[in-house]
C-alpha positions in Angstrom: 30.9 186.8 99.5 28.8 188.9 97.1 30.6 187.5 94.1 30.1 183.9 95.3 26.3 184.6 95.8 26.1 186.1 92.3 27.9 183.1 90.8 25.4 180.7 92.5 22.5 182.9 91.4 23.6 182.9 87.8 24.0 179.1 87.8 20.5 178.6 89.3 19.0 181.1 86.8 20.5 179.1 83.9 19.1 175.8 85.2 15.6 177.3 85.9 14.9 178.7 82.4 11.7 177.0 81.8 10.9 176.4 78.2 14.5 176.8 77.1 16.0 173.8 78.9 14.4 170.3 78.4 14.0 168.8 81.9 14.0 165.3 80.4 12.4 162.6 82.6 12.8 164.5 86.0 10.2 167.2 85.9 9.1 168.9 89.2 6.0 166.8 89.4 7.8 163.5 89.0 10.4 164.5 91.5 7.7 165.3 94.1 5.9 162.1 93.4 9.1 160.1 93.8 9.9 161.9 97.1 6.4 161.1 98.3 6.8 157.4 97.5 10.2 157.2 99.1 8.9 158.9 102.3 5.9 156.5 102.4 8.1 153.5 102.0 10.5 154.6 104.7 7.5 155.3 107.0 6.1 151.8 106.4 9.6 150.3 107.0 10.0 152.1 110.3 6.5 151.2 111.4 7.1 147.5 110.7 10.5 147.6 112.3 9.2 148.9 115.6 6.0 147.0 116.0 
């Protein structure tokens, strides 16, 4: 189990090197804004479906 956790930790560390890896279009801020928009649209859809 320890080797499995270390493998996942190494992979996450590689992907979280800020400044070394270009995030491209999907930065943390953009992902959070997209999630907020999706949640808002789902909330409106459910509200309209049940009223």
